[in-house]
LUMTORLUM-168200 format. One record per residue (C-alpha): x, y, z; residue in one letter; residue number from 0. Coordinates in pm, 1 decimal, decimal comma, always signed. Layout:
<pts>
<pt><xx>X</xx><yy>Y</yy><zz>Z</zz><res>A</res><n>NUM</n></pt>
...
</pts>
This chain:
<pts>
<pt><xx>+0,0</xx><yy>+0,0</yy><zz>+0,0</zz><res>M</res><n>0</n></pt>
<pt><xx>+146,1</xx><yy>+334,5</yy><zz>-100,2</zz><res>S</res><n>1</n></pt>
<pt><xx>+147,8</xx><yy>+639,5</yy><zz>+119,1</zz><res>R</res><n>2</n></pt>
<pt><xx>-32,6</xx><yy>+961,0</yy><zz>+26,1</zz><res>T</res><n>3</n></pt>
<pt><xx>+179,2</xx><yy>+1273,4</yy><zz>+70,5</zz><res>V</res><n>4</n></pt>
<pt><xx>+59,2</xx><yy>+1633,2</yy><zz>+58,0</zz><res>V</res><n>5</n></pt>
<pt><xx>+353,0</xx><yy>+1784,9</yy><zz>-128,2</zz><res>A</res><n>6</n></pt>
<pt><xx>+225,4</xx><yy>+2143,5</yy><zz>-133,9</zz><res>A</res><n>7</n></pt>
<pt><xx>-85,5</xx><yy>+2337,4</yy><zz>-35,4</zz><res>A</res><n>8</n></pt>
<pt><xx>-231,0</xx><yy>+2672,6</yy><zz>-125,0</zz><res>W</res><n>9</n></pt>
<pt><xx>-516,2</xx><yy>+2822,9</yy><zz>+78,3</zz><res>S</res><n>10</n></pt>
<pt><xx>-698,5</xx><yy>+3153,8</yy><zz>+58,9</zz><res>E</res><n>11</n></pt>
<pt><xx>-1010,0</xx><yy>+3311,9</yy><zz>+213,9</zz><res>P</res><n>12</n></pt>
<pt><xx>-1281,7</xx><yy>+3431,3</yy><zz>-26,5</zz><res>V</res><n>13</n></pt>
<pt><xx>-1594,1</xx><yy>+3647,5</yy><zz>+6,8</zz><res>A</res><n>14</n></pt>
<pt><xx>-1830,8</xx><yy>+3519,1</yy><zz>-263,9</zz><res>T</res><n>15</n></pt>
<pt><xx>-1890,6</xx><yy>+3203,4</yy><zz>-466,6</zz><res>S</res><n>16</n></pt>
<pt><xx>-1777,7</xx><yy>+3387,1</yy><zz>-781,7</zz><res>E</res><n>17</n></pt>
<pt><xx>-1454,0</xx><yy>+3481,6</yy><zz>-607,5</zz><res>E</res><n>18</n></pt>
<pt><xx>-1417,3</xx><yy>+3119,3</yy><zz>-491,8</zz><res>A</res><n>19</n></pt>
<pt><xx>-1438,3</xx><yy>+3001,1</yy><zz>-852,9</zz><res>A</res><n>20</n></pt>
<pt><xx>-1169,9</xx><yy>+3248,7</yy><zz>-963,4</zz><res>A</res><n>21</n></pt>
<pt><xx>-942,4</xx><yy>+3160,3</yy><zz>-669,6</zz><res>V</res><n>22</n></pt>
<pt><xx>-988,2</xx><yy>+2786,5</yy><zz>-741,3</zz><res>L</res><n>23</n></pt>
<pt><xx>-874,4</xx><yy>+2837,3</yy><zz>-1101,6</zz><res>R</res><n>24</n></pt>
<pt><xx>-574,5</xx><yy>+3047,6</yy><zz>-994,1</zz><res>R</res><n>25</n></pt>
<pt><xx>-462,0</xx><yy>+2810,3</yy><zz>-717,3</zz><res>L</res><n>26</n></pt>
<pt><xx>-503,5</xx><yy>+2505,1</yy><zz>-942,1</zz><res>E</res><n>27</n></pt>
<pt><xx>-287,8</xx><yy>+2674,6</yy><zz>-1206,9</zz><res>R</res><n>28</n></pt>
<pt><xx>-22,0</xx><yy>+2733,3</yy><zz>-938,8</zz><res>A</res><n>29</n></pt>
<pt><xx>-43,4</xx><yy>+2367,6</yy><zz>-838,5</zz><res>C</res><n>30</n></pt>
<pt><xx>-18,1</xx><yy>+2251,0</yy><zz>-1200,0</zz><res>H</res><n>31</n></pt>
<pt><xx>+284,9</xx><yy>+2472,9</yy><zz>-1263,3</zz><res>R</res><n>32</n></pt>
<pt><xx>+484,4</xx><yy>+2244,7</yy><zz>-1035,7</zz><res>T</res><n>33</n></pt>
<pt><xx>+393,5</xx><yy>+1939,8</yy><zz>-1246,6</zz><res>D</res><n>34</n></pt>
<pt><xx>+198,4</xx><yy>+1972,9</yy><zz>-1568,4</zz><res>R</res><n>35</n></pt>
<pt><xx>+104,9</xx><yy>+1604,5</yy><zz>-1569,7</zz><res>W</res><n>36</n></pt>
<pt><xx>-122,2</xx><yy>+1616,4</yy><zz>-1266,6</zz><res>L</res><n>37</n></pt>
<pt><xx>-429,4</xx><yy>+1392,0</yy><zz>-1278,2</zz><res>R</res><n>38</n></pt>
<pt><xx>-749,7</xx><yy>+1591,0</yy><zz>-1273,4</zz><res>T</res><n>39</n></pt>
<pt><xx>-1053,2</xx><yy>+1542,0</yy><zz>-1054,3</zz><res>A</res><n>40</n></pt>
<pt><xx>-1342,7</xx><yy>+1336,3</yy><zz>-1189,1</zz><res>T</res><n>41</n></pt>
<pt><xx>-1636,5</xx><yy>+1450,0</yy><zz>-974,1</zz><res>A</res><n>42</n></pt>
<pt><xx>-1753,8</xx><yy>+1718,0</yy><zz>-733,6</zz><res>T</res><n>43</n></pt>
<pt><xx>-1872,2</xx><yy>+1602,6</yy><zz>-390,5</zz><res>V</res><n>44</n></pt>
<pt><xx>-2100,2</xx><yy>+1857,5</yy><zz>-222,8</zz><res>V</res><n>45</n></pt>
<pt><xx>-2180,9</xx><yy>+1814,0</yy><zz>+145,6</zz><res>A</res><n>46</n></pt>
<pt><xx>-2418,9</xx><yy>+2022,4</yy><zz>+355,2</zz><res>V</res><n>47</n></pt>
<pt><xx>-2357,2</xx><yy>+1990,9</yy><zz>+729,0</zz><res>V</res><n>48</n></pt>
<pt><xx>-2451,7</xx><yy>+2180,1</yy><zz>+1043,8</zz><res>P</res><n>49</n></pt>
<pt><xx>-2165,6</xx><yy>+2392,5</yy><zz>+1175,5</zz><res>V</res><n>50</n></pt>
<pt><xx>-2104,9</xx><yy>+2162,4</yy><zz>+1474,1</zz><res>E</res><n>51</n></pt>
<pt><xx>-2026,2</xx><yy>+1875,6</yy><zz>+1231,8</zz><res>Q</res><n>52</n></pt>
<pt><xx>-1790,4</xx><yy>+2087,3</yy><zz>+1018,2</zz><res>L</res><n>53</n></pt>
<pt><xx>-1456,4</xx><yy>+1961,8</yy><zz>+1163,4</zz><res>P</res><n>54</n></pt>
<pt><xx>-1551,9</xx><yy>+1592,2</yy><zz>+1132,5</zz><res>A</res><n>55</n></pt>
<pt><xx>-1700,7</xx><yy>+1635,6</yy><zz>+784,5</zz><res>A</res><n>56</n></pt>
<pt><xx>-1399,9</xx><yy>+1834,1</yy><zz>+667,8</zz><res>R</res><n>57</n></pt>
<pt><xx>-1162,2</xx><yy>+1563,4</yy><zz>+789,3</zz><res>G</res><n>58</n></pt>
<pt><xx>-1360,1</xx><yy>+1282,2</yy><zz>+625,6</zz><res>A</res><n>59</n></pt>
<pt><xx>-1403,0</xx><yy>+1464,4</yy><zz>+294,3</zz><res>L</res><n>60</n></pt>
<pt><xx>-1040,0</xx><yy>+1577,3</yy><zz>+286,5</zz><res>R</res><n>61</n></pt>
<pt><xx>-938,5</xx><yy>+1212,6</yy><zz>+326,6</zz><res>A</res><n>62</n></pt>
<pt><xx>-1170,4</xx><yy>+1124,6</yy><zz>+36,4</zz><res>L</res><n>63</n></pt>
<pt><xx>-1021,4</xx><yy>+1399,7</yy><zz>-181,4</zz><res>A</res><n>64</n></pt>
<pt><xx>-669,2</xx><yy>+1285,4</yy><zz>-96,1</zz><res>D</res><n>65</n></pt>
<pt><xx>-752,0</xx><yy>+921,9</yy><zz>-179,6</zz><res>A</res><n>66</n></pt>
<pt><xx>-966,5</xx><yy>+980,9</yy><zz>-489,8</zz><res>E</res><n>67</n></pt>
<pt><xx>-974,9</xx><yy>+1243,3</yy><zz>-759,8</zz><res>A</res><n>68</n></pt>
<pt><xx>-1267,8</xx><yy>+1458,1</yy><zz>-643,2</zz><res>V</res><n>69</n></pt>
<pt><xx>-1330,6</xx><yy>+1823,8</yy><zz>-565,9</zz><res>R</res><n>70</n></pt>
<pt><xx>-1498,6</xx><yy>+1881,0</yy><zz>-230,1</zz><res>V</res><n>71</n></pt>
<pt><xx>-1749,3</xx><yy>+2162,7</yy><zz>-172,7</zz><res>V</res><n>72</n></pt>
<pt><xx>-1843,6</xx><yy>+2172,0</yy><zz>+194,7</zz><res>L</res><n>73</n></pt>
<pt><xx>-2136,5</xx><yy>+2396,8</yy><zz>+285,4</zz><res>L</res><n>74</n></pt>
<pt><xx>-2165,9</xx><yy>+2465,4</yy><zz>+658,0</zz><res>A</res><n>75</n></pt>
<pt><xx>-2512,1</xx><yy>+2569,7</yy><zz>+774,5</zz><res>A</res><n>76</n></pt>
<pt><xx>-2492,1</xx><yy>+2829,2</yy><zz>+1047,8</zz><res>G</res><n>77</n></pt>
<pt><xx>-2118,7</xx><yy>+2893,5</yy><zz>+994,1</zz><res>H</res><n>78</n></pt>
<pt><xx>-2055,0</xx><yy>+3262,9</yy><zz>+1049,8</zz><res>D</res><n>79</n></pt>
<pt><xx>-1698,5</xx><yy>+3261,3</yy><zz>+921,4</zz><res>G</res><n>80</n></pt>
<pt><xx>-1594,1</xx><yy>+3334,6</yy><zz>+567,1</zz><res>G</res><n>81</n></pt>
<pt><xx>-1540,9</xx><yy>+3092,9</yy><zz>+282,8</zz><res>A</res><n>82</n></pt>
<pt><xx>-1203,0</xx><yy>+2934,7</yy><zz>+214,8</zz><res>E</res><n>83</n></pt>
<pt><xx>-1050,7</xx><yy>+2764,2</yy><zz>-89,0</zz><res>V</res><n>84</n></pt>
<pt><xx>-768,3</xx><yy>+2510,6</yy><zz>-54,7</zz><res>T</res><n>85</n></pt>
<pt><xx>-578,3</xx><yy>+2328,4</yy><zz>-329,3</zz><res>V</res><n>86</n></pt>
<pt><xx>-327,1</xx><yy>+2056,7</yy><zz>-241,6</zz><res>R</res><n>87</n></pt>
<pt><xx>-73,4</xx><yy>+1871,6</yy><zz>-456,4</zz><res>R</res><n>88</n></pt>
<pt><xx>-102,4</xx><yy>+1501,9</yy><zz>-368,4</zz><res>I</res><n>89</n></pt>
<pt><xx>+167,0</xx><yy>+1244,3</yy><zz>-444,8</zz><res>E</res><n>90</n></pt>
<pt><xx>+87,0</xx><yy>+873,7</yy><zz>-425,5</zz><res>K</res><n>91</n></pt>
<pt><xx>+237,2</xx><yy>+566,0</yy><zz>-590,5</zz><res>A</res><n>92</n></pt>
<pt><xx>+471,1</xx><yy>+767,9</yy><zz>-809,7</zz><res>G</res><n>93</n></pt>
<pt><xx>+203,1</xx><yy>+996,0</yy><zz>-955,1</zz><res>S</res><n>94</n></pt>
<pt><xx>+80,1</xx><yy>+1339,9</yy><zz>-862,1</zz><res>A</res><n>95</n></pt>
<pt><xx>-256,0</xx><yy>+1514,8</yy><zz>-875,3</zz><res>R</res><n>96</n></pt>
<pt><xx>-439,4</xx><yy>+1805,5</yy><zz>-726,5</zz><res>S</res><n>97</n></pt>
<pt><xx>-714,0</xx><yy>+1794,2</yy><zz>-464,6</zz><res>A</res><n>98</n></pt>
<pt><xx>-934,1</xx><yy>+2099,0</yy><zz>-414,9</zz><res>S</res><n>99</n></pt>
<pt><xx>-1171,1</xx><yy>+2196,3</yy><zz>-138,6</zz><res>E</res><n>100</n></pt>
<pt><xx>-1414,9</xx><yy>+2483,3</yy><zz>-86,0</zz><res>V</res><n>101</n></pt>
<pt><xx>-1562,2</xx><yy>+2547,0</yy><zz>+259,4</zz><res>V</res><n>102</n></pt>
<pt><xx>-1843,2</xx><yy>+2802,9</yy><zz>+255,2</zz><res>A</res><n>103</n></pt>
<pt><xx>-2109,7</xx><yy>+2920,1</yy><zz>+497,6</zz><res>P</res><n>104</n></pt>
<pt><xx>-2473,9</xx><yy>+2877,2</yy><zz>+398,6</zz><res>V</res><n>105</n></pt>
<pt><xx>-2778,5</xx><yy>+3005,2</yy><zz>+585,3</zz><res>A</res><n>106</n></pt>
<pt><xx>-2976,3</xx><yy>+2723,6</yy><zz>+747,8</zz><res>A</res><n>107</n></pt>
<pt><xx>-3290,5</xx><yy>+2843,4</yy><zz>+570,5</zz><res>G</res><n>108</n></pt>
<pt><xx>-3119,5</xx><yy>+2919,2</yy><zz>+239,8</zz><res>A</res><n>109</n></pt>
<pt><xx>-3330,2</xx><yy>+2896,7</yy><zz>-72,8</zz><res>A</res><n>110</n></pt>
<pt><xx>-3255,0</xx><yy>+2617,5</yy><zz>-319,1</zz><res>A</res><n>111</n></pt>
<pt><xx>-3140,6</xx><yy>+2879,2</yy><zz>-571,6</zz><res>G</res><n>112</n></pt>
<pt><xx>-2874,5</xx><yy>+3017,5</yy><zz>-335,9</zz><res>A</res><n>113</n></pt>
<pt><xx>-2732,0</xx><yy>+2668,2</yy><zz>-284,7</zz><res>L</res><n>114</n></pt>
<pt><xx>-2740,4</xx><yy>+2604,4</yy><zz>-659,6</zz><res>A</res><n>115</n></pt>
<pt><xx>-2546,9</xx><yy>+2927,8</yy><zz>-723,2</zz><res>D</res><n>116</n></pt>
<pt><xx>-2263,9</xx><yy>+2825,9</yy><zz>-487,5</zz><res>V</res><n>117</n></pt>
<pt><xx>-2238,1</xx><yy>+2478,8</yy><zz>-640,6</zz><res>V</res><n>118</n></pt>
<pt><xx>-2258,3</xx><yy>+2607,7</yy><zz>-998,6</zz><res>A</res><n>119</n></pt>
<pt><xx>-1970,6</xx><yy>+2847,0</yy><zz>-934,1</zz><res>A</res><n>120</n></pt>
<pt><xx>-1741,6</xx><yy>+2588,6</yy><zz>-772,4</zz><res>T</res><n>121</n></pt>
<pt><xx>-1824,6</xx><yy>+2252,1</yy><zz>-935,0</zz><res>R</res><n>122</n></pt>
<pt><xx>-1604,0</xx><yy>+2083,8</yy><zz>-1190,5</zz><res>L</res><n>123</n></pt>
<pt><xx>-1741,3</xx><yy>+2149,8</yy><zz>-1537,2</zz><res>P</res><n>124</n></pt>
<pt><xx>-1872,4</xx><yy>+1843,1</yy><zz>-1724,5</zz><res>A</res><n>125</n></pt>
<pt><xx>-1821,2</xx><yy>+1617,8</yy><zz>-1421,7</zz><res>A</res><n>126</n></pt>
<pt><xx>-2089,3</xx><yy>+1459,0</yy><zz>-1204,0</zz><res>P</res><n>127</n></pt>
<pt><xx>-2197,0</xx><yy>+1617,6</yy><zz>-875,8</zz><res>V</res><n>128</n></pt>
<pt><xx>-2255,9</xx><yy>+1388,0</yy><zz>-578,9</zz><res>V</res><n>129</n></pt>
<pt><xx>-2447,7</xx><yy>+1540,1</yy><zz>-289,0</zz><res>G</res><n>130</n></pt>
<pt><xx>-2402,0</xx><yy>+1422,0</yy><zz>+69,8</zz><res>W</res><n>131</n></pt>
<pt><xx>-2649,8</xx><yy>+1526,4</yy><zz>+336,2</zz><res>L</res><n>132</n></pt>
<pt><xx>-2665,4</xx><yy>+1424,9</yy><zz>+701,3</zz><res>A</res><n>133</n></pt>
<pt><xx>-3016,8</xx><yy>+1300,8</yy><zz>+785,1</zz><res>A</res><n>134</n></pt>
<pt><xx>-3018,6</xx><yy>+1517,7</yy><zz>+1099,2</zz><res>D</res><n>135</n></pt>
<pt><xx>-2853,7</xx><yy>+1807,5</yy><zz>+917,2</zz><res>G</res><n>136</n></pt>
<pt><xx>-3001,1</xx><yy>+2126,1</yy><zz>+778,7</zz><res>P</res><n>137</n></pt>
<pt><xx>-3315,4</xx><yy>+2109,8</yy><zz>+572,1</zz><res>Q</res><n>138</n></pt>
<pt><xx>-3145,8</xx><yy>+2187,0</yy><zz>+241,3</zz><res>L</res><n>139</n></pt>
<pt><xx>-3217,0</xx><yy>+1854,7</yy><zz>+73,5</zz><res>A</res><n>140</n></pt>
<pt><xx>-3432,1</xx><yy>+2013,5</yy><zz>-198,0</zz><res>A</res><n>141</n></pt>
<pt><xx>-3156,1</xx><yy>+2256,8</yy><zz>-293,4</zz><res>G</res><n>142</n></pt>
<pt><xx>-2891,7</xx><yy>+1986,0</yy><zz>-293,9</zz><res>L</res><n>143</n></pt>
<pt><xx>-3109,8</xx><yy>+1745,0</yy><zz>-491,4</zz><res>A</res><n>144</n></pt>
<pt><xx>-3158,3</xx><yy>+2019,6</yy><zz>-750,6</zz><res>E</res><n>145</n></pt>
<pt><xx>-2784,6</xx><yy>+2042,4</yy><zz>-828,0</zz><res>V</res><n>146</n></pt>
<pt><xx>-2664,3</xx><yy>+1686,5</yy><zz>-762,7</zz><res>A</res><n>147</n></pt>
<pt><xx>-2659,6</xx><yy>+1399,2</yy><zz>-1010,4</zz><res>D</res><n>148</n></pt>
<pt><xx>-2668,4</xx><yy>+1158,8</yy><zz>-713,2</zz><res>R</res><n>149</n></pt>
<pt><xx>-2773,9</xx><yy>+1225,7</yy><zz>-353,0</zz><res>L</res><n>150</n></pt>
<pt><xx>-2648,1</xx><yy>+1033,7</yy><zz>-49,8</zz><res>I</res><n>151</n></pt>
<pt><xx>-2835,8</xx><yy>+1073,2</yy><zz>+279,5</zz><res>V</res><n>152</n></pt>
<pt><xx>-2622,8</xx><yy>+970,7</yy><zz>+576,6</zz><res>D</res><n>153</n></pt>
<pt><xx>-2856,6</xx><yy>+822,1</yy><zz>+836,9</zz><res>T</res><n>154</n></pt>
<pt><xx>-2592,1</xx><yy>+755,4</yy><zz>+1101,4</zz><res>R</res><n>155</n></pt>
</pts>
């Protein structure tokens, strides 16, 4: 079994979903400058969690992004902090790739359209979107179902 190594990381706070999209592109270009043969991500995983579950969800989804080629968009309901974009260069088994993550606050009662706008700005183009929603989490299932190709409801 080969070890996964985070060779480099770039992180930056952002104010809006449009700014997040621009920062993602810029940070990914910086990551790809170090190795132009990086494997690209194949899906966007969007998770909506209550703010108290943010640390655990971030750890689990970061591990997923480090192990697989996915972009993570983590929407924290009730989070009063700003949004943050992180891109990491991952090395494993002699190959390298990038892993990207967006953590953004979302109002607990946000309209489906507001959620769709955040996802549309930060998703990978022409790649599937998988939505993950905690069963006891915020009531944003309709908004997430609107933008996801597949929806996973975690009943734990």
